[in-house]
C-alpha positions as CSV (number, residue, x, y, z in Angstrom):
1,X,-16.6,-39.3,-15.6
2,X,-13.8,-39.0,-13.0
3,X,-11.2,-38.4,-15.8
4,X,-13.3,-35.6,-17.3
5,X,-13.7,-33.9,-13.9
6,X,-10.0,-34.2,-13.3
7,X,-9.3,-32.6,-16.8
8,X,-11.7,-29.7,-16.0
9,X,-10.0,-29.2,-12.6
10,X,-6.6,-29.1,-14.2
11,X,-7.8,-26.7,-16.9
12,X,-9.3,-24.3,-14.3
13,X,-6.0,-24.4,-12.3
14,X,-4.0,-23.7,-15.5
15,X,-6.3,-20.7,-16.3
16,X,-5.7,-19.4,-12.7
17,X,-2.0,-19.7,-13.1
18,X,-2.1,-17.9,-16.5
19,X,-4.1,-15.1,-15.0
20,X,-1.6,-14.8,-12.1
21,X,1.3,-14.8,-14.5
22,X,-0.3,-12.0,-16.6
23,X,-0.9,-9.9,-13.4
24,X,2.7,-10.3,-12.3
25,X,4.0,-9.3,-15.7
26,X,1.7,-6.3,-15.9
27,X,2.8,-5.2,-12.4
28,X,6.5,-5.6,-13.4
29,X,6.0,-3.5,-16.5
30,X,4.3,-0.8,-14.4
31,X,7.2,-0.7,-12.0
32,X,9.7,-0.5,-14.9
33,X,7.7,2.4,-16.4
34,X,7.6,4.2,-13.0
35,X,11.3,3.8,-12.5
36,X,12.1,5.0,-16.0
37,X,10.1,8.1,-15.5
38,X,11.9,8.9,-12.2
39,X,15.5,8.4,-13.4
40,X,17.2,11.2,-15.4
41,X,17.3,10.7,-19.1
42,X,20.6,9.5,-20.5
43,X,20.7,11.2,-23.9
44,X,23.2,11.0,-26.7
45,X,25.2,13.7,-24.9
46,X,28.3,11.6,-24.4
47,X,26.4,9.2,-22.0
48,X,26.0,11.9,-19.4
49,X,22.8,12.2,-17.5
50,X,20.8,15.4,-18.1
51,X,19.2,16.7,-15.0
52,X,17.0,19.7,-14.6
53,X,17.7,22.4,-12.0
C-alpha cells in the first residue's frame, strides 16, 4: 500500500514537471516568434537587411 501511494505521488510529480516543461517551451517559442517579427528580414539580397522607411 505504501509503495503504491509512493508510485502515485511520483507519477503526479512527473506530470507536474512535464506540464511545467511544456509551458516553458511554449513561452520560449512565443518569444522567438515575437523577436523574429520585430527584426528586419534578411533576404537573399546579398545578406543585407531590408528595412522599410
